[in-house]
N, C-alpha and C positions, 0 to 999 in steps of 0.2 A: 407577463406572468410566466410564460414558458422559460424565459431566461432565468428567473429566480428558481424555478424547478430544476433546471439544468445545473445551476450553481449548487443547489442543495444536494443534488445527486453526486456531483464531483466531491463536495465536502464529505458526504457519507462514505464514498468509496475511499477517499484519502484517509479518513479516520480508521477504517477497517484495515487498510494497508499499514497504517502506523501500528495497529495492534498486532498485525502479522510480523512486522519488523521487531517490535519489542519482545515478542515471544519466540523469535527465531532461535532454534536450538544451537546452531553453529555459532552465532554471534554471542549467545549467552555462555556457551562453553568456553569460547576464547576469552571472555571477560571474567570467567569463573563466577558466574552469577546464577547457576542452577540449570535445571533441565530444559525449561522452555515448554512450548505447547506440544501436545501430542500430534501425531499425524492426522487423526480425525478432526481435531480442533482446527488445524491449519487448513484442511480441506473445506470445512464448513465456513471458515472465515473467507477463504478464497471465493467460494460460491456466493457468499453474502456481498462481497465487494463487486461482483459482476451483476448482481440483481438490477441495479438501476439501468444498466445498459440493455439488459434483456427486456426490461419494461419499455424502454424507448423503442426497441425493435418490434415488440408485439403491438405497441401503439401505432407504429408506422411512421414515427417521426425521425427521419434520417438526419436532419440537421441537429437535433438534440442529441442523437446517438453519437454523431461525429464530434460534437463539442464535448460531450462526456468522455468519449474515448481519448481525445487529446488532453483534456484536463486531468483525467485519471492517470495518464502516462506521465505528465509533468509532475503531478503530485507524488507519484511513485519515485521519481528521481529525487525530488526534494526530501522525501522521507529517507531514502537511501543515503543521501548526503548528510542529513541531520544525524543519522544514527551511526555513521562511519567513525567519527571520533570516539564514540562510546564503546566500540568493539575493540579498539586498540588498548590493551591493558596498560602500557607505559605511555600512551599518547605520543608515540614516536612513529612518524611515517618513514617507511623504508622506500627507497627509490631504486629501481632496477634499470640501469642504463645499458 
């Protein structure tokens, strides 16, 4: 049961990180897609993404916290990789050698 709760917490945090990425002002500005989220909305979404980890800490479940922490970090990388092609307006990658 605790494993399902940990997976649900990872999915919740990943979905909030996805919302943060979709509303990122720099990414939206480079794609010419509008303003994005305000600073207050970004701060609230960041706090919301951290709530499952804080709940695990308050509950005293170190294993669930570490699993959530690792899963949320991997989910953040996946979201960043998924949104990277969307931020390049010409879909051309530049390489700096």
